[in-house]
N, C-alpha and C positions, 0 to 999 in steps of 0.2 A: 441548437439544442445542446445542453451540457449534460454529459454522462457522468455518473458518480460510481466509482468502484472502490475496491480495497486492494492494497498491496499485499498479496497473498504469499509470495515467495520470491527470493532472488536466486537465480540459477545462472551462475557465471556472468556473462555479459548481458543477460536478459533478466527482465522482471516479469513476474506472472501477476496479472491484474484480474481480479474476480469482479465481473459485472453482473447486473441483474439477469441478463440473458445468456451468460456464459463466461468464458475467460479468454484472455489473450496474452501472448508473449510480446513484449516490446523491448527494444534496446534500453538498458539502464540509463544511458546518457540522456534520454528524453525526460527522465524524472528529475524533480528538484533534488539537489545534493542532500538535503536534510530529510528526505523521505525514509521512513522506517517501516518494518513489517507491521501490518495491521492499520497503517495510516489510510485515511479516506483520500482518494485521488479524484480530481475533477479533470475531465477532458472536454475542451470546448470545440473540438474539431481540428485544431492545429497544435495546441499546447496542453501539457499536463501540469497541474498544480496541486498543492495540498489544500484540502478543505479545512480552513481555519476554524470553522464552526463545529467541527466534529472532533471529538476526542475519543480515540478507540482504546480499549483495554484488551491486550492480547496476553496469552500466558507468558510471553517474554517480558511484558511490562510489569506484571504483578508477581513475578516469581521471587521467592525468598529462600535462602539456604536454610533458614529455620524450619521450613516445611519438610526438609529432608530427614529430620530426625533429631 
C-alpha cells in the first residue's frame, strides 16, 4: 500500500511529513534531493518519492514582493 503525504516542514536534519492520519519526522536524507515544502510525497513501504502527478501551491511558491506594498 502506498501512502501519500505532504512535506510540511524541514527541521534541521529531519523532515516533517503530514499524512492523512497524522505526521511523522524522517531523516531528510531519505527524501529526494529535489523535494520542496508543500510537495506531495509517496511512501511505498521502503522508499520516498515525489508524486509527479500532483502540483502543490504553497505560500512559498506563489509569494510576490509586489504583495508587500
